[in-house]
C-alpha positions, -999 to +999 in steps of 0.1 A: -360+828-515-376+817-482-371+849-462-394+877-451-430+865-457-421+832-469-408+824-433-438+802-427-424+776-450-389+770-432-404+746-406-413+722-436-376+721-446-369+702-414-359+666-421-347+678-457-315+695-443-292+667-448-305+660-484-301+700-492-266+698-476-254+669-501-275+686-529-253+718-525-221+697-523-226+679-554-241+711-571-206+727-563-189+695-580-205+700-609-200+738-612-163+732-607-162+703-634-184+722-658-171+757-653-133+748-652-130+713-669-141+722-703-124+753-710-093+739-694-095+711-717-100+732-749-075+757-743-048+737-725-049+702-727-056+695-763-030+722-772-004+705-751-014+670-768-020+680-807-006+717-810+026+731-826+057+722-810+059+757-791+023+747-777+033+714-770+064+727-749+040+752-728+032+747-692+000+731-682-007+760-655+011+793-652+006+813-619+011+851-616+044+861-603+029+875-571+020+840-562+055+829-561+045+794-580+064+780-609+047+768-639+033+734-639+043+711-668+030+674-680+056+644-679+071+643-713+054+614-734+022+616-716+006+645-731-017+624-755-027+598-727-037+628-704-058+646-729-077+610-737-082+606-701-093+639-692-125+643-713-140+612-700-128+619-662-148+656-664-179+642-681-182+612-656-176+636-625-198+663-640-227+637-646-222+620-614-227+654-594-256+666-615-276+633-611-269+634-572-276+675-571-309+670-589-320+639-574-314+650-538-329+684-545-361+670-560-364+643-531-362+673-503-384+696-526-408+669-529-409+663-491-413+699-485-444+700-511-459+671-492-457+688-459-471+720-470-500+703-487-508+683-454-504+716-434-529+735-457-554+706-455-548+703-416-556+738-416-588+737-435-600+712-410-598+734-382-615+767-397-649+774-386-678+772-412-677+811-417-644+807-439-659+783-462-683+807-468-662+834-477-640+810-502-659+791-531-652+755-530-635+755-563-612+783-552-600+763-522-596+732-543-574+752-567-551+764-534-549+729-522-540+713-555-529+738-581-515+766-559-493+737-538-476+732-571-462+768-566-442+756-537-432+725-560-421+750-587-397+771-563-384+740-541-381+716-570-378+729-602-362+760-592-340+750-566-321+723-589-309+752-611-305+774-576-278+752-567-259+742-598-260+773-618-244+799-594-215+775-591-211+768-628-213+809-633-187+814-606-163+790-618-167+801-653-164+838-647-132+827-625-117+813-657-126+846-675-110+869-647-080+846-644-073+848-683-081+886-686-056+896-657-028+873-673-027+882-707-021+914-728-050+933-732-072+913-711-084+943-691-099+960-723-115+928-730-130+924-696-144+960-697-164+949-729-179+921-715-191+947-689-223+949-714-237+917-702-249+928-668-275+948-687-295+917-689-301+918-652-326+950-661-343+928-688-348+900-661-362+925-637-386+942-660-399+908-676-404+896-639-425+926-630-448+919-658-450+880-652-457+886-614-491+911-620-504+886-649-493+854-627-520+865-601-547+871-625-538+838-641-546+817-610-578+838-601-590+831-634-582+793-631-601+793-594-630+809-612-630+780-637-626+754-609-656+771-591-678+769-623-672+733-627-680+724-588-715+741-590-722+725-623-714+689-612-729+696-577-761+708-595-769+684-625-807+680-614-813+719-611-794+724-645-815+701-665-847+710-647-842+748-657-827+741-691-796+758-681-770+739-701-764+766-729-762+791-700-737+769-681-715+763-714-714+800-722-701+806-683-675+778-688-662+791-722-660+826-709-639+818-682-619+792-702-614+820-728-600+842-702-578+817-686-564+810-720-557+848-726-539+850-694-518+821-700-507+832-735-496+864-718-476+845-694-461+826-721-451+853-743-432+875-715-415+839-703-401+829-737-389+865-746-363+865-719-340+837-735-337+857-770-335+891-754-305+876-734-287+860-762-289+893-783-274+915-753-246+888-746-237+883-783-232+923-787-211+922-755-188+894-765-187+904-803-174+939-787-150+922-766-134+900-794-131+931-816-110+948-788-091+916-779-080+912-816-066+948-817-047+943-784-027+914-798-047+885-778-037+849-787-060+823-803-058+799-775-064+826-751-093+838-771-107+803-775-107+797-737-123+828-728-151+824-754-157+788-741-156+800-703-184+828-715-205+803-734-205+782-701-214+811-681-240+823-705-264+791-698-262+798-660-274+834-667-303+825-690-315+800-665-311+823-636-331+847-654-357+821-663-356+810-627-365+846-619-393+843-640-406+808-625-403+825-586-424+854-599-449+835-616-452+813-582-454+842-559-493+847-565-499+807-557-477+812-525-497+844-515-529+824-519-516+794-497-505+821-474-540+834-471-552+799-458-520+792-436-521+825-420-558+826-414-567+829-378-590+801-362-618+820-346-634+790-330-605+773-312-604+756-279-592+774-247-557+762-231-577+752-199-606+736-221-623+709-199-632+674-210-671+666-212-686+633-206-718+621-216-743+649-213-781+650-204-790+675-229-802+707-214-795+736-237-795+773-226-790+806-245-782+838-225-784+870-240-769+858-271-763+877-302-748+865-334-741+886-368-726+875-401-706+908-407-731+937-405-762+915-405-775+906-372-793+871-374-799+867-334-804+895-312-800+891-272-816+858-274-822+839-243-838+806-242-838+773-222-848+738-234-848+712-210-832+677-215-852+652-235-874+676-249-882+678-289-881+713-301-889+726-335-876+758-350-903+774-375-898+804-395-890+819-429-859+816-448-832+837-431-846+838-400-817+819-380-828+785-379-797+768-392-778+798-374-794+785-340-784+748-345-749+754-357-741+775-326-748+746-303-719+724-317-699+756-320-695+758-355-694+797-350-690+814-318-716+843-310-705+878-306-722+883-274-738+859-248-734+824-238-746+788-247-747+763-218-751+725-224-761+710-187-750+744-169-714+741-188-704+770-209-695+756-242-666+776-249-652+762-218-651+723-229-633+707-256-651+707-290-643+671-300-662+661-266-690+684-273-695+674-307-695+637-299-728+644-279-744+657-307-760+639-338-767+658-368-788+652-395-780+676-426-810+686-449-785+675-476-771+640-467-733+635-474-719+599-481-680+597-481-660+577-508-662+548-485-683+517-479-718+520-463-707+502-434-679+528-428-701+556-432-720+541-405-694+538-385-684+576-387-704+580-357-684+559-333-651+546-351-647+519-324-681+500-334-680+464-342-694+449-375-722+436-356-728+468-340-730+486-374-754+460-388-774+464-357-777+502-362-785+499-399-814+474-392 
């Protein structure tokens, strides 16, 4: 599940390995109690307690001759007591195992989801401004909140069944194989059940259809988020230009497209269970027909059908699990675009600390372009320390780009920027930016008190210093 391109999630499992190991142990215990306990109760224990004289005289367990083991009988007079005690014991063990398997895998999965969310948010803090120009804010919000749930889907919702259901399936199939190889006509009965694996092709076909539609559904959701963000960020402009109806139409169109994609996902997802039921029912009916013709005993038939019924639920859940993983693939891919994105503006390993600077700035042969569009070309300029300089020019002339290059929000394609004679690429970004005061064209207030917003420039400032700065 986490192989290949999903290896980036493996480090996030650190710290949860003990929980996962315990979850696997309890999943095994659940599978054994579910798959072996109930068929054994119906096929062996109850006939020993309430069946005919011949059934009560039968052994509890019989082994093939090649094992060299003799039959195992219950002590006389304790058959009913054993039957009465067996049922609650099986269900208590099954319930405890299911609880701990589910709880532990959920706890481990939630830890991993938190770790991935923090990793994505941390990566966004270190990306250069050009990255945010390529991906809309609403799309990034979808990745950080909605797409992270894809990890939860795989590691929490799916992993619970991934641990419990295979053990249940293997245990139930072991019962079927045991009975089929130790009774007359059992081999034909087993061959007839071979139609059930046809369901694998149904799962595969439906999974492929889900994967393509899940990607479009996530893109539609990201588009809807982008429209909401744009609308909420521009209430004045929307009302000033009378754009309310236009915004409603945009939002409605995108919302309807998202609804259409979600409906398709639901159609393919929900079609799996009835298709599996139909295929399995045909296989079981054919097997029963051959079993009756081969002289199979009713008691053996009930045991096998019970085991098949128990095996059917894991097959169905594993098929649905495949659908869920397929649906989550698109969200995981979108997260990986962030986690694997290169950090174009980063400190060099040998970056030097930078103390308080005087403020002399020099551009030497600097060229900068957004893609193919060159904004600054072979610019050479010196600004002495303490001098006030105004950049004047039409929109798009490069004024904002000029300012953004000094604190290294971007790096130029060619040339150097020096502060007090030091190449800004050779000093630590945090120290460089600590020497720069930036007043944006659009002031931003963080969701904190005014005092904390003022203190952002120097976290160590006392309350008195903040009040003095405000005055």
